[in-house]
C-alpha positions in Angstrom: -64.5 34.8 -1.0 -66.3 38.1 -1.3 -65.5 41.1 0.8 -67.5 44.2 1.6 -65.0 46.2 -0.4 -65.8 44.3 -3.6 -69.5 44.7 -3.3 -69.5 48.4 -4.4 -68.8 47.7 -8.0 -68.6 50.7 -10.4 -71.3 50.7 -13.1 -70.5 48.8 -16.2 -72.4 47.8 -19.3 -74.8 44.9 -18.6 -73.8 41.5 -20.1 -76.3 40.8 -22.8 -77.9 37.3 -23.0 -76.8 36.0 -19.6 -79.4 34.2 -17.6 -79.6 32.6 -14.1 -78.7 29.1 -15.2 -75.3 30.1 -16.8 -73.7 29.7 -13.4 -74.3 25.9 -13.7 -72.9 25.9 -17.3 -69.8 27.9 -16.3 -69.2 25.6 -13.3 -69.9 22.5 -15.6 -71.7 20.9 -12.7 -73.1 17.4 -13.2 -75.5 15.8 -10.8 -73.6 12.5 -10.8 -70.3 14.1 -9.6 -71.1 13.2 -6.0 -70.2 9.6 -6.7 -66.7 10.3 -8.2 -63.7 9.2 -6.1 -61.0 11.8 -6.3 -57.5 10.7 -7.1 -54.8 11.4 -4.5 -51.3 12.2 -5.2 -48.8 9.7 -3.8 -45.8 12.0 -4.2 -43.9 13.5 -1.3 -45.1 16.9 -0.1 -44.3 19.7 -2.5 -44.4 23.4 -2.3 -47.3 25.1 -4.1 -46.0 27.5 -6.8 -46.7 31.1 -5.8 -47.7 34.0 -8.1 -45.7 37.2 -8.0 -47.4 40.0 -6.0 -46.0 43.4 -6.7 -46.4 46.6 -4.7 -47.9 45.0 -1.7 -46.5 44.3 1.8 -47.3 40.6 2.0 -46.1 38.4 4.8 -42.8 36.5 4.4 -42.9 32.8 3.4 -41.7 31.9 6.9 -45.1 33.0 8.3 -47.2 31.2 5.7 -49.0 28.0 6.6 -50.4 27.3 3.1 -47.3 26.6 1.1 -47.3 22.7 1.2 -49.3 20.9 -1.4 -52.3 19.3 0.2 -53.9 15.9 -0.6 -57.6 15.2 -0.7 -58.9 11.7 0.2 -62.4 12.7 1.5 -62.6 16.3 0.3 -66.4 16.8 0.7 -66.3 15.6 4.4 -65.5 19.0 6.0 -64.9 18.6 9.7 -63.0 21.8 10.4 -65.2 23.6 13.0 -64.2 27.1 11.9 -65.3 26.5 8.3 -68.0 23.7 8.5 -69.3 24.2 5.0 -70.5 20.6 4.5 -72.6 20.8 7.7 -74.1 24.3 7.1 -77.2 24.0 5.0 -78.3 27.6 5.2 -76.7 30.7 6.6 -78.2 34.2 6.9 -76.1 37.4 7.3 -77.4 40.8 8.0 -75.7 44.2 8.0 -75.4 47.4 6.1 -73.4 48.7 3.2 -73.2 52.4 2.1 -76.0 53.1 4.6 -78.4 50.6 3.0 -79.6 47.4 4.6 -77.6 44.4 3.4 -78.6 40.8 3.5 -76.8 37.6 2.5 -78.1 34.0 2.1 -75.5 31.3 1.8 -76.7 27.8 0.9 -74.9 24.5 0.4 -76.2 23.3 -3.0 -77.2 19.7 -3.7 -74.4 18.9 -6.2 -70.6 18.9 -6.3 -67.9 19.7 -8.9 -64.7 18.1 -9.9 -61.7 20.4 -10.2 -58.3 19.3 -11.6 -55.4 20.9 -9.8 -51.7 19.9 -9.8 -52.4 16.3 -10.9 -55.3 15.8 -8.5 -59.0 15.5 -9.4 -60.7 17.0 -6.3 -64.4 16.8 -5.7 -65.6 20.1 -4.3 -68.7 21.3 -2.5 -70.6 24.1 -4.2 -71.9 26.9 -2.0 -74.2 29.6 -3.3 -73.7 33.1 -2.0 -76.6 35.6 -2.7 -76.3 39.2 -1.5 -79.1 41.8 -1.5 -78.6 45.5 -1.1 -81.8 47.4 0.0 -83.9 44.4 -0.9 -82.5 43.9 -4.4 -80.1 41.3 -5.8 -76.5 42.7 -5.6 -74.1 39.8 -6.0 -74.3 36.0 -6.6 -71.3 33.6 -6.4 -70.9 29.9 -6.6 -68.0 29.0 -4.3 -66.0 25.7 -4.4 -64.6 24.2 -1.2 -62.8 21.0 -0.2 -61.1 19.7 3.0 -57.5 18.4 2.8 -56.4 15.3 4.7 -54.7 17.4 7.4 -58.0 19.1 8.2 -57.4 22.4 6.4 -60.1 23.7 4.1 -59.3 24.9 0.6 -61.0 27.3 -1.8 -61.0 26.1 -5.4 -62.6 29.1 -7.1 -65.8 31.1 -7.5 -68.1 32.2 -10.3 -69.2 35.7 -9.5 -71.9 38.0 -10.9 -72.4 41.6 -9.7 -75.7 43.3 -10.4 -76.9 46.8 -11.0 -80.5 47.7 -11.8 -81.4 44.1 -12.3 -78.6 43.3 -14.8 -75.2 41.7 -14.5 -72.6 44.4 -14.9 -69.5 42.5 -14.3 -68.1 39.0 -13.4 -64.9 40.4 -12.0 -63.4 38.2 -9.3 -64.3 34.9 -11.1 -61.5 32.4 -10.9 -60.9 28.7 -10.9 -58.1 26.7 -9.4 -55.8 25.0 -11.9 -56.8 27.6 -14.6 -56.4 31.0 -13.1 -54.6 30.4 -9.8 -53.6 27.7 -7.2 -56.2 26.5 -4.8 -56.2 28.7 -1.7 -56.4 27.8 2.0 -59.6 29.2 3.4 -59.0 27.9 7.0 -56.0 26.1 8.5 -56.6 22.9 10.4 -55.3 24.3 13.7 -54.8 28.1 13.4 -52.5 29.9 15.8 -51.8 33.6 16.3 -49.4 34.8 13.7 -50.4 32.2 11.0 -50.7 33.7 7.5 -52.6 32.2 4.6 -54.0 33.4 1.4 -57.7 32.8 1.0 -57.5 33.9 -2.7 -54.2 33.9 -4.5 -54.7 35.2 -8.0 -53.4 38.7 -8.3 -55.4 40.5 -10.9 -58.4 38.2 -10.4 -58.8 38.0 -6.6 -56.3 38.2 -3.8 -56.7 38.1 0.0 -54.1 37.3 2.7 -55.2 36.6 6.2 -53.1 37.0 9.4 -54.5 35.4 12.5 -54.6 37.9 15.3 -56.5 36.1 18.0 -57.9 32.6 18.8 -60.1 31.2 21.5 -62.2 34.4 21.6 -65.8 34.4 23.0 -68.1 35.9 20.3 -71.7 37.1 20.6 -73.7 34.5 18.6 -77.2 34.5 17.2 -78.8 33.0 20.4 -76.0 33.2 23.0 -72.2 33.3 23.5 -69.9 31.2 21.3 -66.5 29.9 22.5 -63.4 29.4 20.4 -63.7 32.2 17.9 -60.9 33.3 15.6 -60.1 36.9 14.6 -58.1 37.7 11.5 -57.0 40.7 9.5 -57.4 40.4 5.8 -55.2 42.2 3.3 -56.4 43.1 -0.2 -54.8 44.0 -3.5 -55.5 47.7 -2.9 -53.5 47.6 0.3 -56.6 48.0 2.5 -57.3 45.6 5.4 -60.5 44.2 6.7 -61.4 42.6 10.0 -63.0 39.2 10.0 -64.2 36.7 12.7 -64.8 33.0 12.4 -66.8 30.9 14.9 -67.0 27.1 15.5 -70.1 25.7 14.0 -70.6 28.8 11.9 -67.5 29.6 9.8 -67.2 33.2 8.6 -69.0 35.2 11.3 -68.3 38.9 11.0 -66.8 41.3 8.5 -66.2 45.0 8.9 -64.9 47.5 6.4 -65.1 50.9 8.0 -68.8 51.6 8.7 -70.0 48.7 6.5 -70.8 45.5 8.3 -71.8 41.9 7.4 -72.7 39.8 10.5 -74.0 36.2 10.8 -77.6 36.3 12.0 -78.6 32.6 11.8 -77.2 29.3 10.7 -78.7 25.9 10.4 -78.3 23.2 11.6 -76.1 24.9 14.2 -79.0 27.1 15.4 -81.8 24.6 14.6 -84.2 23.4 17.3 -86.8 20.8 17.7 -89.0 23.1 19.8 -92.2 24.1 17.9 -92.6 27.8 17.1 -95.9 28.6 15.4 -95.5 32.3 15.5 -93.3 32.6 12.4 -95.8 30.7 10.3 -98.6 32.8 11.8 -96.8 36.0 10.9 -96.1 34.8 7.4 -99.8 34.0 6.9 -100.9 37.3 8.4 -98.5 39.2 6.2 -99.9 37.6 3.1 -103.4 38.5 4.2 -102.3 42.1 4.5 -100.6 41.9 1.1 -103.8 40.6 -0.6 -106.0 43.1 1.2 -103.8 46.0 0.2 -103.8 44.9 -3.4 -107.6 44.8 -3.4 -108.0 48.0 -1.3 -109.7 46.2 1.6 -108.2 48.3 4.3 -110.3 47.0 7.2 -109.0 43.5 6.4 -105.5 44.8 6.1 -105.9 46.4 9.6 -107.1 43.1 11.0 -104.0 41.5 9.5 -101.8 44.1 11.2 -103.4 43.4 14.6 -102.7 39.7 14.1 -99.1 40.3 13.2 -98.5 42.5 16.2 -100.0 39.8 18.5 -97.9 37.1 17.0 -94.7 39.1 17.2 -95.4 40.1 20.7 -95.9 36.5 21.8 -92.6 35.3 20.2 -90.3 34.2 23.1 -87.3 36.5 23.2 -84.9 33.6 23.6 -86.2 32.1 20.3 -85.4 35.1 18.2 -81.8 35.6 16.8 -80.6 38.9 18.1 -79.9 40.5 14.7 -83.3 39.5 13.2 -85.3 40.9 16.1 -84.8 44.6 15.3 -85.3 44.1 11.6 -88.7 42.4 12.3 -89.8 45.1 14.8 -88.9 47.8 12.2 -90.6 45.9 9.4 -93.9 45.4 11.3 -93.9 49.1 12.2 -93.3 50.1 8.5 -96.2 47.8 7.4 -98.5 49.2 10.1 -97.7 52.8 9.0 -98.3 51.9 5.3 -101.6 50.3 6.0 -102.8 53.2 8.2 -101.8 55.6 5.4 -103.7 53.4 2.9 -100.7 53.3 0.6 -101.3 50.1 -1.6 -97.8 49.8 -3.1 -95.9 50.5 0.1 -98.2 48.2 2.1 -97.6 45.3 -0.3 -93.9 45.8 -0.2 -93.8 46.0 3.5 -95.9 42.8 3.8 -93.4 41.0 1.6 -90.6 42.2 3.8 -92.3 40.9 6.9 -93.0 37.6 5.3 -89.3 37.3 4.3 -88.2 37.8 8.0 -90.9 35.4 9.1 -89.3 32.7 6.9 -85.9 33.6 8.4 -87.3 32.9 11.9 -88.9 29.7 10.7 -85.5 28.4 9.4 -84.7 27.2 13.0 -87.7 25.0 13.0 -88.3 24.0 9.4 -86.5 22.0 6.8 -84.2 24.2 4.7 -85.7 23.0 1.4 -89.2 24.0 2.6 -87.9 27.5 3.6 -86.2 28.0 0.2 -89.4 26.8 -1.6 -91.3 29.4 0.3 -88.7 32.0 -0.4 -89.0 31.3 -4.1 -92.7 31.6 -3.9 -92.3 34.9 -2.1 -90.2 36.3 -4.9 -93.0 35.4 -7.4 -95.2 37.8 -5.3 -92.4 40.4 -5.4 -92.2 40.1 -9.2 -96.0 40.4 -9.5 -95.8 43.7 -7.5 -92.9 45.0 -9.5 -94.6 44.2 -12.8 -97.8 46.0 -11.7 -95.6 49.0 -10.6 -94.0 48.9 -14.1 -90.5 48.6 -12.7 -88.6 46.8 -15.5 -85.2 46.8 -13.7 -86.8 45.3 -10.6 -88.6 42.6 -12.6 -85.3 41.7 -14.3 -83.6 41.3 -10.9 -86.5 39.3 -9.6 -86.2 36.8 -12.5 -82.5 36.3 -11.7 -83.3 35.8 -8.1 -85.9 33.2 -8.9 -83.4 31.3 -11.1 -80.8 31.2 -8.4 -83.1 30.1 -5.7 -84.3 27.3 -8.0 -80.7 25.9 -7.8 -81.1 25.4 -4.0 -84.2 23.3 -4.3 -83.2 20.9 -7.1 -83.4 18.0 -4.7 -87.0 18.9 -3.9 -88.0 19.3 -7.6 -89.0 16.1 -9.3 -90.8 15.5 -12.6 -93.2 16.9 -13.7 -92.6 19.9 -11.3 -89.0 20.4 -12.4 -89.9 20.7 -16.0 -92.8 23.0 -15.2 -90.7 25.3 -13.0 -87.9 25.4 -15.6 -90.3 26.2 -18.4 -92.0 29.0 -16.5 -88.6 30.5 -15.5 -87.7 30.5 -19.2 -90.9 32.2 -20.1 -90.2 34.8 -17.4 -86.7 35.4 -18.8 -88.1 36.1 -22.3 -90.8 38.4 -21.0 -88.3 40.4 -18.9 -85.9 40.6 -21.8 -88.7 41.8 -24.1 -89.8 44.4 -21.5 -93.3 42.8 -21.5 -94.1 43.4 -17.9 -97.8 42.3 -18.2 -96.7 38.9 -19.5 -94.0 38.7 -16.8 -96.6 39.3 -14.1 -98.8 36.6 -15.7 -96.0 34.1 -15.8 -95.1 34.9 -12.2 -98.7 34.1 -11.2 -98.4 30.8 -13.0 -95.1 30.0 -11.3 -96.8 30.9 -8.0 -99.5 28.4 -8.6 -97.0 25.7 -9.5 -95.0 26.3 -6.4 -98.1 26.2 -4.3 -99.0 22.8 -5.8 -95.4 21.6 -5.1 -95.7 22.6 -1.5 -98.9 20.6 -1.2 -97.6 17.6 -3.1 
């Protein structure tokens, strides 16, 4: 479970030869695992062996609620309202870290993984965490979760990749239950004030201990107030603590580490609605018209697109816009307008992409998650084309990683021959980026864009 304190990773040498699909290889995920029936231990309750933690004021065992060995009969059916990972298809967090805008996309992936721990073979859900700092990929993790028979949710490990300048600089924090550490309780079944549990329990790899400080709190949600919130204080291996909030129907809701904040902005299906909202689609289309006009130097057309964007944003009902997305969109539209009025082609194109991204976020309440992720993947092909034209090799490398990770989200929507075509084009992009051939990378991105457009219309 990542924290804001772990996102500021010191520079390290990039790992050579790593590519976006290695997460799947590391996790050893197979598409057929969703049909596997986990074995359940019939032994009497046992105490989970605990690692030694030196030099840290951890809670006494008498306060811990995570020491009894759990059993898992239906582990992928997560009903715990404070960590509803099996029900949350897509979650957006917004915030700031080190004074830069921070964005996180969390997606339940369309496959599971079997983990062997203490004589049990437990089927776990796989959740993808993607963090962007100032618009660029910063961290990606594949997290493994399962619910025990008593209703508590357990964390079975994560495969972490931290990025700098478009390259993986470390995989520090990666761990797997049964290999590196015991599985860790991520949320008790019925938390009470004073309860203590370790959400990660592998000193040297990853360690976090949570103390529940409040329950039944009313929290300020994306659209309105939320009842039944939980507040906890999280202790880390460096002795620092971090405040966290959890909300029913949302799970992890708010994290603060000094001035740095990561707050939930939108979650579906919790925030989904059947009400039509054409404005996000109109804004996305208008932003692309501005993007194309700025690329070709057609500034009158770009100005017309700005006018259309302003009208669409102004007509968006206030109660339909998640409160954390609204100021981001207002700022993004203003930045795009300024760039177009200044006739800055690169800044205008980048700002148009930023507006389109937020438009897709707004559309998430009204559109199938797979369709939004498909559109997000296509948007990153446009980002790569811009970065290649700007001769920014580090940005292109990061874009390639981003495209590969988003591909993992839409596997269920990719069928032959599209799956083969998308994978082939992604491999071509990887080679072009590794060779520093930015012209070829731009050409391959345009080809991938055409493929994704054809998939959208299929």
